[in-house]
N, C-alpha and C positions, 0 to 999 in steps of 0.2 A: 657443532657444539661450541658454545662460547667459553671464554676463560673466566676464572674466578680467583679471588684472593685467598679463598678458604681451602683448607686441607682437612679431609676426614681423619679423625683420630683412630689409631689402630688398637685392637685389643691385646692384652698380654697373653701369656701361655694358658691362662685359665679362662680366656674369653671375656675378660673384664676390661672395660675402657676407663682409664684414669684421667678425668678432666681436672684442669687447674681450678682453684677455688673461685677465681673471677668468673669462670664460665658457669659454675653452679649459681653464682649470684645473678647472672644474666637470666638463667632459667627461672630462678625464684621471682625475679621482677616480671618476666613475661607471663608466667602461669598465674601468679597471684592477681595481677591486674585483669587478666583475661577471664579468669573464673568469675570475677565480679561483673565484667561487661556482658558476658553471655547470659546472665540470669534473665529469664523472661524473654530471651531472644533466640536461644538455641532450641532446636526441636527436641522432643522428649526422648526419642531414640538415641540421640547424641548424648544427652544427659545421663541416660541409663548406662551408656558405654563408658562415660567418664567415671561413674560410680564403680563399675566393674574393674576398670583399669587401676583405680586408686593411685593415680600418678603422684609421686612425692613432690612436695613443694620446695624442699631445701636442697635438692640435688637433681641432676640429670639422671633419669632412670637408665638402667641397663636394658639392652634389647631383650635379654632373656626373661626379664620380668614381664615385659609386654607380651612376649611369645607364649608364656604359660597361660595367660588369660585368653589370647586369641585362639590358641589350640583347643581350649576347653569350650569355646563358644561356637566358632565357625570353621575351625581348622586352618585358619590363616597363620602366617608368620610374618615378622618384619625381617628383611634381609639387609645386612650392612652392605653399602655400595660406596664407590668413590663419590667425590663431591658432585660431579656431573656425569650422567650416563647417556649413551645413545638410545634412540627410540627402540631399537631392536632388543636391547637388554631390558628396557622398561616393560615392553610387551611380554617378553619371555618370563620375567618374574611374575607379572600379574597372572599369566596363564598357568603358573604353578602355585597360585595362591600365596605369593610372597610379595609384600609391599616394600618397595625400596626406601631406605632411609640412610642418608649420609650422616656420619657421626661427627658433625661439627655444629656449633651454635654461633649465631650472629654475634658481632661485637656490640658493645654498648652504644657505639656511634651509629649503628644501623638498627637500633632497637625497634623502630616503628615500621620499617619497610626493607625488604630484602628480595631481590629478584630470584635468586636460587633458593630452593627449598632446604631449610636446615632441619635439625632434629626436632626443634620445637614445632615447626609447621607440620612435620610428618606425624609425630607422636600425639600432639595435642589436637591438631586439625583433622587428621584422617583416622587414626587408630581407634578412637571411640566408636565410630560407626562401622568399623570392620568387625565389631562384635555382633552387628545386626545381620541376620541371614539375607535379608532383601538387598541391602547395600553391598554385602560381600559377594553375592551372586552376580549382581550387575558388574561389579569391578572385575570379577573373574571372567565373565563373558567378554567384557571390553578387551581384556588382555588377549584372549584367544582370537578375537576378531582382528585386532591390530597386528598380531603375529602373521596372519595370512594376507593382510591387505597390502596393496601396492603403496608406493611412496605418496602418490597423489591422494589415494583413498585415506591414508593416515592423517593427512592434513584436515580432512573433513571430520574424521573420528576425533581428532584433537579438539575441535570446537565443541563436539558433543561432551567430551570429558570436562572441558573448561567450564561449560555452562551448566553442568550437573555436579559432578564430584567436587570441583573446586569452588563454584560460585552459585550453587543451587539454593532455592528457597522452597518452603512448604507452605501450603494454605491449611491452617488448622482452625478448629472452633475458637481458639484463643487469639487468632490473628496470624499474620505472617511469622514464620519461624525459619531459622537458618539450619541447613545441613551441609553446605559447602565448606570444605576445609580451608580454602583460601580466604573465606570471610571469617570463619571462627577463630583463626589464628591472628587476625588483625583487629585491633581495637577500633581503629578509624573506620574500616569497612563494615564492621559489625553494626555500628551506629548508622552509617550512611545507607547500607543496603535496605534497612527497614524504614527509612525516612521517605518523604515525599519527593526527594530530589531525583532519584533514578526512575527509569521506566520499569514497570513490572508487567510481564506477559504470561498467560497460561502456557505451560510447557508443551512444546511440540518438537519432537526430535528432528524433523526435517528443517524446521525454522532455525533450531539451534545450530545445526550443521552449516547453515547458510549465513550465520551471523559473525562478522569479523569481530575480533577482540584485540586488546592490547594488554600486555602484562604489567605495564608501568603506570597505570592510572586506575582510579576508582571506576568500576564498571558502570557504563551508562544504562545497561539493561540487564535485568535478572529474569530468568524463567522460573515460574512457580509451579511446582508439582501439586496435584490434589492430595497425594499421600505418598509416603516413602515407598510403599509396596508397588507403586507404579514403576519404579526402577526395576524391580524383580519381574514384573509383567513385560516390560520392554526387553529384558534379557531373554525372555522366552520366545520373542519374535525373531524373524530373520531381518536383521538390521541392515545388511549390506545392500539390498534393493533401495532402501532409503538413502544410503550413501550415493549410489549411482544416480538417483533422482536429484539429490542435492547438487551433484557435480554437473548434471545437465542444465539445471535451472540457474546455477551460478550464485554468487554472493549478493547479499543485500548491501546497499550503501552503508558504509560505517557511520555510527552515531558519535564519532569522535573526530578530531582534526587529523588529517593526513595519514601518516604511516599506520597501516594495519598489521596485525600479527598473523 
């Protein structure tokens, strides 16, 4: 686990978190500009989730507000966690249908890019699709798999997560659309991912697990699902033999300079 300058804010005796006004202003800046950027770029399932969550524009929402919506749609919850958590805790939470969210928000100085996931990334990027049963089931299955996997197997599963849940695209009748939370919470990557600059490949779980990535650059390659339901269908399969096959075949050459993640 790496270090971070941020600290997760703690709730009061009533379970409410009191953010200073400047942090609410950061939330307002992030959400208002991103709601504009994702128009005609986010997939419809994500937009449906945004509508259901009804995220406030003027303040950081309380986790309880999000949980009421998730409970009524897919039975998921958002769990408050420290700023950085180990893989074991991450998988344990997902296996219990709890999505981790650290209760801090980036500073104005890091408005456009942050390596560690803050509350804007988690609530705006991921929670809308957790209202979708296909996406929610895949995420739940991923957590259960990771909990039982070895340390080496988890590295391959991490690539599958990165190239779907964080940076996945959909092929729709209207063109390419975004479902990955890492893209949807970034204005620069939202525009870049659908441009002609990066490479787009049809999604293949084996290929995804063999693809190196870096967290600190725009992705050179995005995998494209034919439809979001494909994640649900993948969750019904036995994924671990694919992990073993990926481990035997090894990684592809990275599509970026030097250090791989």
